[in-house]
C-alpha positions as CSV (number, residue, x, y, z in Angstrom):
1,M,99.8,97.3,105.5
2,K,100.9,99.4,102.5
3,R,99.0,102.4,101.2
4,F,98.3,101.8,97.5
5,L,96.0,102.2,94.5
6,P,93.0,100.8,96.3
7,S,89.7,99.8,95.0
8,L,89.1,103.5,94.5
9,L,87.6,104.5,97.8
10,I,88.8,103.8,101.3
11,P,86.3,101.8,103.4
12,A,86.9,101.4,107.1
13,S,89.9,99.4,105.9
14,L,90.0,102.8,104.6
15,F,91.5,103.4,101.2
16,L,90.0,106.4,99.5
17,L,90.7,106.8,95.9
18,T,94.4,106.9,96.6
19,L,97.2,105.9,94.3
20,P,100.3,104.8,96.0
21,S,101.9,107.5,98.1
22,C,104.9,109.2,96.8
23,S,105.1,107.7,93.4
24,G,108.1,108.4,91.1
25,N,107.9,112.1,90.9
26,V,108.1,114.8,88.3
27,G,110.4,117.4,89.6
28,D,109.9,121.2,89.5
29,S,113.0,121.5,87.4
30,D,111.5,119.6,84.5
31,P,110.9,121.5,81.2
32,V,108.0,123.9,81.1
33,Y,105.3,122.9,78.7
34,V,102.6,125.2,77.3
35,F,99.3,123.6,76.4
36,D,96.0,124.8,75.0
37,D,93.7,123.3,77.6
38,S,90.5,125.3,77.7
39,D,87.6,124.7,80.0
40,E,85.4,124.0,76.9
41,N,87.8,121.2,75.7
42,P,89.9,120.0,78.7
43,F,92.6,117.5,78.3
44,E,91.6,114.1,79.6
45,S,93.2,110.7,79.9
46,A,92.2,107.3,81.3
47,D,94.5,107.6,84.3
48,L,93.3,111.1,85.2
49,A,89.7,110.1,84.8
50,L,90.2,107.1,87.2
51,L,91.3,109.6,89.8
52,E,88.6,112.2,89.2
53,L,90.9,114.6,87.4
54,R,91.0,116.5,84.1
55,H,93.3,119.1,82.5
56,R,97.1,118.9,82.4
57,V,97.7,117.7,86.0
58,R,101.3,117.4,87.1
59,S,100.6,116.1,90.6
60,V,97.9,115.7,93.2
61,T,98.4,115.6,96.9
62,K,95.4,114.3,98.8
63,T,95.0,114.5,102.6
64,T,92.4,112.2,104.1
65,Y,91.1,113.0,107.6
66,Y,89.5,110.1,109.4
67,K,88.1,111.7,112.5
68,V,85.4,114.0,111.2
69,T,82.2,115.1,113.1
70,P,79.6,117.0,111.1
71,G,77.5,119.5,112.9
72,V,74.5,121.6,112.1
73,D,76.5,124.5,110.6
74,S,80.0,123.2,110.3
75,M,82.3,120.2,110.7
76,V,84.9,119.4,113.4
77,V,88.0,117.9,111.7
78,D,90.7,116.4,113.8
79,T,93.9,117.3,111.9
80,F,96.3,115.4,114.3
81,A,98.8,113.3,112.3
82,V,97.4,109.9,113.6
83,N,94.0,110.8,112.2
84,R,95.1,111.6,108.7
85,I,97.0,110.2,105.7
86,E,98.7,112.2,102.9
87,T,99.4,110.7,99.5
88,T,100.9,112.2,96.4
89,S,100.5,110.9,92.8
90,Y,102.4,112.2,89.7
91,F,101.5,112.3,86.0
92,D,103.5,112.7,82.9
93,T,102.6,115.2,80.1
94,L,100.4,112.6,78.4
95,G,98.3,112.2,81.5
96,N,99.7,108.8,82.5
97,Y,100.3,107.9,86.1
98,V,104.0,107.8,87.0
99,A,104.6,104.4,88.6
100,R,107.1,103.8,91.3
101,R,110.0,101.4,90.9
102,D,108.1,98.5,92.6
103,E,104.9,99.0,90.7
104,R,103.7,97.4,87.5
105,I,100.7,98.6,85.6
106,H,98.9,96.6,82.8
107,R,96.6,98.4,80.4
108,D,93.9,97.4,77.8
109,E,93.8,98.4,74.2
110,L,92.2,101.7,75.1
111,G,95.1,102.6,77.5
112,R,93.0,102.0,80.7
113,M,94.5,100.4,83.8
114,V,93.3,96.8,84.1
115,R,95.8,95.6,86.7
116,W,98.0,97.2,89.2
117,E,100.8,95.3,91.1
118,D,103.2,96.4,93.8
119,S,106.1,93.9,94.2
120,R,107.1,95.2,97.7
121,P,106.2,92.6,100.4
122,N,103.3,93.8,102.5
123,H,104.9,92.1,105.6
124,R,108.4,92.7,106.9
125,R,111.2,90.3,106.4
126,L,109.6,88.7,103.3
127,H,111.3,88.7,99.9
128,G,109.9,91.1,97.4
129,G,107.1,89.5,95.4
130,F,105.6,87.5,98.3
131,L,102.2,88.6,99.5
132,K,102.4,91.5,97.0
133,D,99.5,93.9,96.6
134,T,97.4,93.6,93.4
135,L,94.2,95.1,92.0
136,A,92.3,94.2,88.9
137,Y,90.0,96.7,87.2
138,R,87.0,96.1,84.9
139,H,85.7,99.1,83.1
140,L,82.0,98.4,82.5
141,S,81.2,101.9,81.2
142,P,82.5,105.5,81.6
143,N,80.4,105.6,84.8
144,V,81.0,102.2,86.4
145,V,84.3,100.5,87.3
146,E,84.6,97.2,89.2
147,S,87.8,96.4,91.1
148,D,89.0,93.2,92.7
149,G,91.9,92.6,95.0
150,M,93.3,93.1,98.5
151,G,90.5,90.8,99.8
152,D,87.6,93.1,98.5
153,F,85.4,93.3,95.4
154,A,84.1,96.9,94.8
155,V,81.8,98.7,92.4
156,T,82.5,102.4,91.9
157,V,80.0,104.8,90.2
158,Y,81.1,108.0,88.6
159,D,78.9,110.9,87.4
160,D,79.3,112.4,83.9
161,S,81.9,114.8,85.3
162,R,84.0,111.8,86.4
163,R,83.4,112.5,90.1
164,I,82.7,109.4,92.3
165,V,79.1,109.3,93.3
166,G,79.6,106.3,95.6
167,Q,81.0,102.8,96.0
168,Y,79.9,99.5,97.4
169,T,82.5,97.1,98.7
170,D,82.0,93.4,99.4
171,P,84.7,91.4,101.3
172,R,85.8,88.1,99.7
173,I,85.9,86.6,103.1
174,D,83.6,87.4,106.1
175,G,84.1,91.1,107.0
176,E,82.6,94.5,106.7
177,H,80.3,95.4,103.8
178,T,80.8,99.1,103.0
179,A,78.9,101.7,101.1
180,V,80.1,105.3,100.7
181,F,78.5,108.4,99.2
182,N,80.3,111.6,98.4
183,I,79.5,115.3,98.9
184,Y,81.7,117.7,96.9
185,R,82.3,120.9,98.8
186,A,85.0,122.9,96.8
187,E,86.8,122.9,93.5
188,D,89.7,124.8,91.9
189,A,89.6,127.2,89.0
190,R,89.8,124.3,86.5
191,G,86.9,122.4,87.9
192,N,88.8,119.7,89.8
193,W,87.4,119.1,93.2
194,T,89.6,120.2,96.2
195,E,87.4,119.1,99.2
196,R,85.0,116.2,99.6
197,L,83.0,114.8,102.5
198,S,82.4,111.1,102.4
199,V,79.6,109.4,104.3
200,W,80.4,105.7,105.1
201,T,78.1,102.9,106.2
202,T,79.8,99.7,107.3
203,Q,78.0,96.6,108.5
204,T,79.2,93.1,109.7
205,P,76.8,90.2,109.5
206,G,74.3,90.2,112.3
207,N,75.1,93.7,113.4
208,R,73.5,97.1,112.8
209,P,75.1,99.4,110.2
210,H,77.6,102.0,111.5
211,T,77.9,105.5,110.0
212,S,81.2,107.5,109.9
213,Y,82.7,110.3,108.0
214,T,86.0,111.2,106.3
215,L,87.1,114.5,104.7
216,D,89.5,114.7,101.7
217,R,91.4,117.8,100.6
218,R,93.4,117.9,97.4
219,E,96.2,120.2,96.3
220,I,96.6,120.0,92.5
221,K,99.5,121.2,90.5
222,Y,99.3,121.6,86.7
223,Y,101.7,121.8,83.8
224,N,101.9,125.3,82.3
């Protein structure tokens, strides 16, 4: 299965607020821009807000670790490659997500993403466009976003700083119901978070809930 712009967080199907990996990039040789982007009045856009970002972000690389064991005083994080996924997303100088060649993004009159499509087949040996990945977004308020697609319906809740408080995911067909709550552990000088611990609860009908943990770390680069 492809890694994509999921329903905002990654349940055990595990997709954690990750735009498609390696989107069309903005190179280091691009022109240098100088912006007045103070902490009192930071630059914001609909796409940056959807991904818990503000200020003039050029790119964000997020590494998600799936094998995390919290202890009394610290966490044990398995950094082996099979237990982690790294994705990079790029933004233009207006704060718009830079789509890859196979992606299509539809927006409402306020410039917010309302539908994302990836025309690459999600199974091998199929012509592009068959079984493509799609997600629809409904912005209920600045704090609540619904998403529907990839077999799941999800409700994601943001705080007033545009950090995700939690998410509930309901499968369209019988499967795992998932809830996740986030603990933000570090941020950079501009106030964007750089480390987050997520506490997951998954439950299938007739079974007891299961609790697990993931850790996200973000490297954020800014326009000058």
